[in-house]
N, C-alpha and C positions, 0 to 999 in steps of 0.2 A: 583283409588288409594288414600288413605287418604293423603293430603298434610302434609309435615313435617313442624312442627311450629319450628321456628328458633328464637334464642335468640343472641344478641351481648353484649359481655362484653367489654366495651371500646366505645369511641365515637369520635375518633381521625380519622387521615388519613386512617388507613388500614380498620377500621370499616365502614366508607363511602364507600370505594371502595368495600367491601364485599356486603354491603346491595345493591348498584347499580348492582351488579353481581346476587345477589339473586332474585331480582325484576324481571329479565328477565326469571327466571326459574319456569314455571308454577306449578311444584312440590312442592314448597315451599310458606310457608305462614310467612311473617316477622312479629313477634309477638311484641317484647320489646326489650329496649336497657337500659343498667345499665352503669352508669358513676358515679363517685364522683363528677363531676362537673355538677351541676343541669342544667346550661344554655346549656352545650353541649349535654347532654342526651335529653333534651327537643327538641333542634333544630334538632338533628338527626332524632327523632321520628317524628317529624312534615313533615321533608323533605321526608320521605319515607312512611309516613302513617301507622307508627306502632300504636298498640293498646295502648301501654303504655310505661313510662320511669320510672327507678329506679335510686337511688343513692346507693342502698344496692343489689349487685348481688345475695346474698343470699335470699332475698325476691323474686327477678325475678324467681330465680330457684324453687320455690314452686309452681309456676303456673303448671297447668296439661297440657295446651295446648302448652308447649314448650317441644319439641323432642330432640332439640340438641343446642349448643351454640358454639359460635366462641369467641375464646380468643384473644382479640386485646388490650392488655394492656402491659405495660413495662416488660421486661424479668424476673424481680425478683419476679412478681406476677403470673406467668405462672403456677407454681405447685399448690398454694393456691386455685387459681381459678378452675383448672382443678380437683383437688381432691374433691373440693366442689360440682363441677357439677356431678361428678361421684356417689358421695354419694346420689345425688337427682336424679340419674338414667338417666342422660343426655347425649347423645353422645358429643363429643369433637372435635372440631378442634381447634388445638392451633399452632398460628404461630411460626416461627423461631425466636431464638433457642428454642428447647423444654423447657428448663429450663436453669438456671445458674450453674447446677452441674450435674454430672452423678447421684449422690445419689437422688437429687430431681427428675430426670428424671425416675429412677427406681421406686420411689414412685408413680409418676403418672401412669406409665405403670401398675403397680400392681393393684393400686385403680380402674383403668378402666376395666382391667379383672376380678377383684373380683367383680364388679358391673354389669357386662355383657354389657358394652356398648363400642362403637366403640371409639377409640383415633386415630385421624389422624394428622399426623405431617404436618403442611402447608408449604412444599417446593414447591413453585410455578414454579421454574425452571424444576421441573420434568413433568410439565403439559403444558409448552409452546408447541405451534404446531411444532416448531423446534426440542424439545426433543421428541416428539411422532413420527415425520417422521424419527429421526435419529434413533430410536429404531427398526423401520420397516426396515431400510437399513441396520443396523448391522445385524439383524435376517436373512436378505437375504445373507449375506456373503461378502457384497461389500467392506468392509475393512478387511476381514479375522479376524485372532485372535488379540484383542486389546492388544496394548503393551504400551502405554502411552497417559494419557490424561492431558492437561493443561488447567486450567479454572480460570478465574478471574472476581472479582467484584470490582470496584474500582471507587471514586468520590472524591470531595473536602472536604467532611466533612458531618456528619449527621446534619440535622435540629433538631433532637430530644435532649432536655436537659438530657435526660436518657442515651444516647448513650456513653457520656464520663465520666460517674462516674462509678466505679466499683461496687459500692454497689447496683446499679440498673441494670447494665448490665451484670455482672460478668467477664468483660474485655473489650477489645477494637475491633479493628476490625476483630481480629480472630474470636471471638464469635458472633460479631453483624452482619458481613458481610460475612466472609469466610466460614461460614456453607453454604452459597449456593454452591460455586463451590466444596467444600468438599463433600456435599451431592450429587450433580451431578456427580462427579467422582465415588463415592462408588456405585451409583445406575447403573450408565453404565457399570462399571467392574464387577460387580456382583460377588466379591470374597472378603473374610474378608480381613481387613487391619492388618498386621502384625507388621510394624515399621514405625515410625515417625520421622522426623527431622524438627525442625522449627527455623526460624531466625524472632524475633520481634524487634521493637523498635519505637522511635519517630523520626521521620526525620524532621518534619516541625511543628507540632502543640504541644504547651506547655499544655499537657493534662495529667491526671494521669493514662491512660490508652494507650496502644499502636497505633500508626496511620499507621503502616507499619506491614505486616505479609507475609511470604512465608512458604508454608508447603509442604515437601516432603513425600509422602506415598508409600510403597512398599507393595504390595498385595500378599496373599499366591499364590504361584504357579506361580509366576512372574509378571511382569506388574508393572507400577508406575504412580502416580499421582502427579502433582504439582499445588497447590492452591494459588493464590495472592489475596491479598486485601490491599486497602490502603485508606488513607484520603488527598492524594497529587497530584491526578489526576485532572487536569484542563479540563473544556471543556464539563463537563456533565458525565452522567453515562456511564461506560464502563462495558459491560458483554460479554465477549468474551471466546471461547472454541475452543481448536485444539484437534483432535482425530487423533493418529497415530496408523495403524494396518499393519498386515502383507501384505495386498493386496491394500491397500490405506491409504487415509487420508482425514480429513474432517475439515472446518472451519465452526463454529457458532458464529453470531454476533447478540445477540439478541436485541442490540438496532438499528438495520437495519430493513427495510420493508421486505426485502426478506433475511433472514439471513444465508441461508446454501450455502456453496460451498464444492463440494466434487471431489476427485480424486480417481478413482478405475481402477485397472488393469483388474477387471473382470466383471464390470457392475453390473447393477441391473434393476429392472423390469419397472420402470416408473420414468421419469424425469418431463417432462411437455409437454404440448400438442404440436405436430409437431416436438419435439426432437426426432430423429431417434437412437441416440447413447447414451449409459450411461456409456461408458468407457472414460477414460481421465477427463477432467475438467467439471462439471455440476453444475447447481444451480437448485434443485428440488423445485417445487412449494409448499407453504404452504398457510395456511389460516391466513392472516394478522390480521383479527378481533380478534384473541385469542393470538397475539404473546406473551404477557406476562404471559400467564397461569392461571391467576386468574379466569376466567369464567370456563375453563376445571377443574381445581382444585376444585372449590366449587361444580360443577355438579358431580364429582367423589366422593366427600364426601356423598352427597344426595343419590347417587347411591348405595354407599356401606351401608348406612342405609337401603334404601328400600330393597334391595336384600339380606341383611345380609351377606355381603362378607367384606373381610379384605381389608382395603385400600392398595395401592401399596406403599403408604408412610405412613406408620403405627408409633405407639409410639415407638416400639423397634428399628425402623430405625432412628427416631430422637435421641434415647439413644445412638445409635452407632455412630452418627455424633458426638455427644457430648464427647464420649470417645476418638475420634480422636483430637478434640479441647482440651481436657484435657491432653493428651499426648503431644500435641504441646507446651502448656504452660510448661509442665514439661521439655521438651527437650530444651526450650529456656532457662529455669534456670539452667540446668545442663550443657548445650553446649554439647549435645551427642544425638544420636538416642535412642528412647525409644519405648519398645514393647507395643502394644496394647492388 
């Protein structure tokens, strides 16, 4: 099967991480990188043996040997780069958030549909081994009907100069960080969000965007989700999830080596070698090598292209996450719950 020619737009932390993952996939040929900073583009190209580097992504998109691109630039550029890639008939993986507004996100979705290319929303939480194992356990019925999911991503502040400027990011921790727990909760609940209530503010940092966010989501047919994000947490990244169902509960800590702990009244098929019981408290085994989901996410993108299948995290999903984010900002302004 022909290798997928891959291009990177952006040459920072995320582009470097993606390039490292793609280099391990024999189905992918890393072709080129585009960055407005020549030294950064050249450095990444040399590090990973790319054929070329550009300061103009439009020029890179003209290459016939590039089939797909990864958008790894600040949030406010996502829609512009994605729409250009679609117009050049390139498949797109766009990192979170999909855009800085639902209007931009909708235009991205339409452009990719019109061009007949894949648009994958790069939510790596959905592709962590913990999430993949958790989906299997939920499908088996170990937790019963899901009632509430609480999820959080929090740390002491972003290293990115773009993250604290509204014009570049579209907001603060709600749009820049809480999209991870919001997207995870929506994916696992598998029902539309109908109502959102949010509290945002600045508790520590004197920046123009919020450093603290709590979002309550109510789902169609019952069920709730609570997403937390902040820049006030000391001691490193905290990515934690609690899932409550009618037959059990689960804790996930993505920052731990063995991140899943489950309580189930009814049990499930497999915990770990030598464990004879799956009722009560258990810690099912997962593959630590893929703990943060990036390798699995990128492999899923390549598979979606090769098999012409819809990604489980597509553009419409990314747009729907932004709708919840937008409702959260509106709720905070009005101090009321807002319909989605």
